[in-house]
C-alpha positions as CSV (number, residue, x, y, z in Angstrom):
1,X,12.8,4.6,-9.1
2,X,16.5,5.1,-8.7
3,X,18.1,6.7,-5.6
4,X,18.9,9.9,-7.6
5,X,15.2,10.2,-8.8
6,X,13.9,9.7,-5.3
7,X,16.4,12.2,-3.8
8,X,15.4,14.7,-6.4
9,X,11.7,14.4,-5.7
10,X,12.3,14.6,-1.9
11,X,14.7,17.5,-2.4
12,X,17.3,15.7,-0.2
13,X,20.9,14.6,-0.8
14,X,21.4,11.1,-2.2
15,X,23.3,10.3,1.1
16,X,20.4,11.2,3.4
17,X,17.9,9.6,1.0
18,X,19.9,6.4,1.1
19,X,19.7,6.3,4.9
20,X,15.9,6.6,4.8
21,X,15.6,4.0,2.1
22,X,17.9,1.6,4.0
23,X,15.7,1.9,7.0
24,X,12.6,1.2,4.9
25,X,14.3,-1.9,3.4
26,X,15.3,-3.1,6.9
27,X,11.6,-3.2,7.9
28,X,10.5,-4.7,4.6
29,X,8.5,-1.8,3.3
30,X,10.5,-1.4,0.1
31,X,12.9,-3.5,-1.9
32,X,15.9,-2.6,-4.0
33,X,16.8,-4.6,-7.2
34,X,19.4,-3.5,-9.6
35,X,19.7,0.0,-8.0
36,X,15.9,0.6,-8.4
37,X,13.6,0.9,-5.4
38,X,10.0,-0.3,-5.3
39,X,7.3,-0.9,-2.7
40,X,7.2,-4.3,-1.0
41,X,4.3,-3.4,1.2
42,X,0.9,-2.5,-0.5
43,X,-0.2,-0.3,2.5
44,X,3.0,1.7,2.1
45,X,2.2,2.2,-1.6
46,X,-1.3,3.3,-0.7
47,X,-0.1,5.7,2.0
48,X,2.4,7.3,-0.4
49,X,-0.2,7.6,-3.2
50,X,-2.6,9.4,-0.8
51,X,0.1,11.7,0.8
52,X,2.4,12.5,-2.1
53,X,0.7,15.7,-3.1
54,X,1.3,19.1,-1.4
55,X,-2.4,19.2,-0.5
56,X,-3.9,16.6,1.9
57,X,-6.2,14.0,0.3
58,X,-9.9,14.6,0.3
59,X,-12.3,12.2,1.9
60,X,-13.3,11.3,-1.7
61,X,-9.7,10.6,-2.6
62,X,-9.2,8.4,0.4
63,X,-12.5,6.5,-0.2
64,X,-11.6,5.9,-3.9
65,X,-8.1,4.7,-3.1
66,X,-9.1,2.5,-0.2
67,X,-11.9,1.0,-2.2
68,X,-9.5,0.2,-5.1
69,X,-7.0,-1.3,-2.6
70,X,-9.6,-3.6,-1.1
71,X,-11.1,-4.7,-4.4
72,X,-7.7,-5.6,-5.8
73,X,-6.9,-7.8,-2.8
74,X,-10.2,-9.8,-2.7
75,X,-10.4,-13.1,-4.7
76,X,-12.3,-12.7,-7.9
77,X,-15.6,-14.1,-6.5
78,X,-15.6,-12.0,-3.2
79,X,-16.1,-8.4,-4.3
80,X,-19.9,-8.8,-4.6
81,X,-20.1,-10.4,-1.1
82,X,-17.9,-7.6,0.4
83,X,-20.0,-4.9,-1.2
84,X,-23.2,-6.5,0.1
85,X,-21.8,-6.9,3.6
86,X,-22.1,-10.7,3.4
87,X,-19.8,-12.9,5.4
88,X,-17.9,-15.8,3.7
89,X,-18.8,-19.4,4.6
90,X,-17.1,-20.7,7.8
91,X,-14.6,-22.8,5.8
92,X,-13.5,-19.6,4.0
93,X,-12.7,-17.8,7.2
94,X,-9.4,-19.6,7.8
95,X,-7.9,-18.3,4.5
96,X,-5.3,-15.6,4.9
97,X,-7.6,-13.0,3.3
98,X,-10.6,-13.9,5.5
99,X,-12.8,-11.2,7.0
100,X,-12.2,-10.2,10.6
101,X,-15.4,-9.7,12.5
102,X,-15.6,-6.9,15.0
103,X,-18.5,-6.9,17.5
């Protein structure tokens, strides 16, 4: 989206909107290319998707969106393991997408 489109949706001036967007860029949550802004951080995109409506998201909305988020980030052979609650082999745990175990 452009600055003008974002400012219009937020019902803010382009100047104040630019200040917010600059801060979000500084912390690598969004990027600006050719005067268009987009999400750099997938969690930020998920948060905005869940909280963009006037009404708060339902538990079903949250569950559906988080499930889609997780499934889109697992390697193609891991969704079945994740859904079954299985743990990857030890060699797999060192990969950046490895599962974190909590006791």
